[in-house]
Backbone as CSV, one residue per row, in Angstrom:
resi,resn,N_x,N_y,N_z,CA_x,CA_y,CA_z,C_x,C_y,C_z
1,MET,117.364,-24.756,135.791,117.701,-25.211,137.127,118.047,-24.023,138.033
2,ARG,118.906,-23.147,137.538,119.338,-22.000,138.334,118.145,-21.125,138.712
3,ILE,117.264,-20.886,137.759,116.104,-20.030,138.043,115.189,-20.712,139.048
4,ARG,115.002,-22.020,138.915,114.165,-22.756,139.863,114.758,-22.662,141.271
5,LEU,116.073,-22.819,141.385,116.727,-22.723,142.691,116.596,-21.316,143.274
6,LEU,116.723,-20.310,142.435,116.588,-18.934,142.902,115.149,-18.653,143.344
7,GLU,114.179,-19.150,142.599,112.779,-18.969,142.989,112.480,-19.693,144.299
8,THR,113.028,-20.897,144.459,112.842,-21.651,145.702,113.423,-20.885,146.878
9,TYR,114.617,-20.332,146.691,115.260,-19.545,147.747,114.440,-18.298,148.066
10,GLN,113.977,-17.615,147.030,113.172,-16.415,147.236,111.888,-16.745,147.995
11,ASP,111.209,-17.816,147.610,109.977,-18.213,148.292,110.241,-18.602,149.744
12,ALA,111.339,-19.330,149.969,111.669,-19.771,151.329,112.005,-18.592,152.227
13,THR,112.755,-17.639,151.714,113.103,-16.479,152.544,111.888,-15.605,152.820
14,GLN,110.987,-15.514,151.848,109.766,-14.728,152.074,108.880,-15.397,153.119
15,ALA,108.751,-16.720,153.041,107.950,-17.442,154.029,108.542,-17.269,155.430
16,TYR,109.853,-17.338,155.535,110.527,-17.144,156.826,110.296,-15.724,157.341
17,ALA,110.478,-14.739,156.484,110.280,-13.348,156.885,108.844,-13.106,157.355
18,ASP,107.889,-13.681,156.648,106.482,-13.532,157.042,106.225,-14.145,158.418
19,GLU,106.818,-15.314,158.652,106.604,-15.988,159.934,107.295,-15.250,161.076
20,VAL,108.464,-14.677,160.824,109.140,-13.875,161.845,108.279,-12.673,162.208
21,GLU,107.696,-12.036,161.214,106.817,-10.889,161.472,105.601,-11.319,162.295
22,LYS,105.040,-12.473,161.960,103.900,-13.000,162.713,104.312,-13.271,164.168
23,LEU,105.469,-13.873,164.361,105.979,-14.153,165.699,106.195,-12.849,166.472
24,ARG,106.782,-11.859,165.810,107.034,-10.566,166.458,105.725,-9.911,166.895
25,ARG,104.727,-9.921,166.009,103.440,-9.293,166.328,102.741,-9.970,167.495
26,GLN,102.918,-11.284,167.616,102.164,-12.032,168.621,102.922,-12.241,169.931
27,MET,104.176,-11.796,169.987,104.930,-11.936,171.244,104.217,-11.189,172.362
28,GLY,104.137,-11.832,173.496,103.506,-11.214,174.658,101.996,-11.326,174.666
29,THR,101.409,-11.901,173.628,99.952,-12.019,173.567,99.479,-13.462,173.617
30,MET,100.411,-14.402,173.732,100.036,-15.813,173.763,100.764,-16.510,174.900
31,ASP,100.242,-17.665,175.258,100.917,-18.393,176.331,102.132,-19.145,175.771
32,LYS,102.945,-19.661,176.677,104.232,-20.270,176.326,104.106,-21.429,175.322
33,PRO,103.181,-22.367,175.485,103.084,-23.467,174.507,102.758,-22.975,173.085
34,GLU,101.886,-21.967,172.987,101.566,-21.406,171.669,102.790,-20.728,171.057
35,TYR,103.501,-19.958,171.887,104.712,-19.289,171.420,105.745,-20.315,170.957
36,ASP,105.946,-21.359,171.746,106.920,-22.390,171.393,106.571,-23.058,170.071
37,ALA,105.303,-23.321,169.837,104.876,-23.942,168.583,105.151,-23.012,167.401
38,LEU,104.832,-21.747,167.556,105.078,-20.779,166.497,106.578,-20.589,166.263
39,TYR,107.343,-20.607,167.333,108.800,-20.496,167.214,109.372,-21.686,166.449
40,ARG,108.877,-22.892,166.737,109.350,-24.095,166.020,109.067,-23.979,164.521
41,ILE,107.900,-23.494,164.167,107.559,-23.299,162.750,108.519,-22.296,162.121
42,THR,108.767,-21.205,162.833,109.685,-20.171,162.340,111.084,-20.740,162.144
43,GLU,111.533,-21.539,163.081,112.868,-22.140,162.990,112.953,-23.125,161.813
44,GLU,111.906,-23.894,161.586,111.887,-24.809,160.436,111.971,-24.033,159.118
45,LEU,111.274,-22.912,159.047,111.332,-22.082,157.844,112.718,-21.463,157.662
46,ARG,113.361,-21.077,158.763,114.718,-20.539,158.681,115.678,-21.589,158.135
47,LEU,115.559,-22.792,158.643,116.414,-23.872,158.156,116.137,-24.183,156.689
48,GLY,114.877,-24.104,156.293,114.523,-24.314,154.886,115.132,-23.247,153.989
49,ALA,115.096,-21.997,154.432,115.683,-20.908,153.646,117.197,-21.064,153.567
50,THR,117.807,-21.475,154.660,119.253,-21.703,154.660,119.621,-22.825,153.704
51,GLY,118.851,-23.894,153.717,119.101,-25.007,152.804,118.929,-24.606,151.351
52,ALA,117.911,-23.819,151.072,117.680,-23.352,149.696,118.830,-22.469,149.231
53,ARG,119.337,-21.610,150.121,120.481,-20.763,149.773,121.719,-21.609,149.515
54,GLU,121.940,-22.620,150.343,123.105,-23.490,150.156,123.030,-24.252,148.841
55,GLU,121.828,-24.723,148.469,121.664,-25.411,147.185,121.960,-24.476,146.017
56,LEU,121.459,-23.263,146.087,121.703,-22.283,145.036,123.194,-21.970,144.941
57,ASN,123.835,-21.719,146.073,125.266,-21.413,146.063,126.091,-22.575,145.532
58,ALA,125.718,-23.793,145.893,126.443,-24.967,145.404,126.312,-25.086,143.889
59,HIS,125.120,-24.830,143.368,124.897,-24.882,141.921,125.749,-23.838,141.206
60,VAL,125.769,-22.640,141.748,126.554,-21.555,141.143,128.039,-21.912,141.150
61,ARG,128.516,-22.437,142.291,129.934,-22.827,142.365,130.258,-23.956,141.391
62,LEU,129.402,-24.948,141.318,129.646,-26.120,140.475,129.677,-25.765,138.994
63,HIS,128.740,-24.936,138.567,128.599,-24.637,137.149,129.191,-23.287,136.744
64,GLY,129.638,-22.501,137.715,130.141,-21.175,137.392,129.060,-20.287,136.807
65,CYS,127.828,-20.539,137.227,126.677,-19.814,136.685,126.700,-18.345,137.079
66,CYS,126.125,-17.570,136.210,125.875,-16.173,136.517,124.408,-16.047,136.905
67,LEU,124.135,-15.443,138.030,122.753,-15.268,138.470,122.100,-14.051,137.841
68,LEU,122.851,-13.306,137.047,122.343,-12.081,136.445,121.045,-12.331,135.691
69,THR,121.040,-13.304,134.812,119.846,-13.585,134.013,118.693,-14.022,134.897
70,ALA,118.977,-14.894,135.851,117.924,-15.368,136.748,117.363,-14.230,137.584
71,LEU,118.234,-13.384,138.097,117.764,-12.255,138.902,116.908,-11.307,138.082
72,ARG,117.346,-11.038,136.860,116.556,-10.134,136.021,115.191,-10.705,135.712
73,SER,115.087,-12.024,135.631,113.790,-12.615,135.335,112.846,-12.519,136.533
74,LEU,113.406,-12.433,137.742,112.572,-12.339,138.940,112.275,-10.901,139.314
75,THR,113.300,-10.066,139.299,113.136,-8.672,139.661,114.342,-7.900,139.175
76,HIS,114.140,-6.715,138.696,115.258,-5.898,138.237,115.651,-4.966,139.357
77,ARG,116.907,-5.033,139.749,117.416,-4.171,140.806,118.373,-3.181,140.174
78,SER,118.219,-1.951,140.534,119.123,-0.948,139.978,119.407,0.111,141.034
79,ASP,120.484,0.853,140.809,120.819,1.922,141.743,119.959,3.150,141.450
80,ARG,120.194,4.211,142.156,119.348,5.398,142.004,119.500,6.073,140.657
81,PHE,120.520,5.704,139.879,120.716,6.257,138.550,120.162,5.339,137.459
82,GLY,119.515,4.220,137.882,118.928,3.308,136.913,119.907,2.289,136.357
83,ARG,121.112,2.212,136.926,122.101,1.250,136.447,121.949,-0.051,137.210
84,SER,122.085,-1.149,136.500,122.055,-2.449,137.153,123.255,-2.567,138.064
85,ASN,123.076,-3.205,139.213,124.195,-3.364,140.125,124.958,-4.657,139.877
86,LEU,124.607,-5.382,138.841,125.328,-6.576,138.437,125.768,-6.419,136.994
87,SER,126.889,-6.991,136.666,127.303,-7.003,135.274,127.876,-8.369,134.950
88,GLN,127.933,-8.694,133.692,128.357,-10.018,133.280,129.668,-9.923,132.511
89,GLU,130.600,-10.806,132.867,131.876,-10.877,132.169,131.678,-11.564,130.829
90,LYS,132.658,-11.456,129.932,132.551,-12.074,128.611,132.449,-13.592,128.685
91,ASP,132.999,-14.198,129.720,132.940,-15.654,129.825,131.641,-16.157,130.461
92,GLY,130.696,-15.249,130.719,129.393,-15.638,131.259,129.329,-15.588,132.773
93,ARG,130.444,-15.365,133.416,130.435,-15.269,134.883,130.084,-13.845,135.279
94,CYS,129.651,-13.693,136.487,129.192,-12.369,136.940,130.194,-11.741,137.879
95,ARG,130.137,-10.433,137.913,130.851,-9.676,138.933,129.860,-8.675,139.497
96,VAL,130.028,-8.328,140.750,129.137,-7.354,141.387,129.887,-6.069,141.536
């Protein structure tokens, strides 16, 4: 469940970011009705990403989940020395 929620959030934020970039590139090159339509799509994607983040956060709060495992399965993030920037407590909860 946690991994599915994290993937949903990641996909939603990427879709929003892509649409914002599209909107930015096309500003000033389209008429007002076209811009408004593209803006509405962008806003719907923003709300979708916000909702996905809220669902993920609610799940983490409810279950005390650690996102460490889920994050590692999607992408490994580390500092310039190769150390993970997340660590897991003995009780399974995470600290940053």
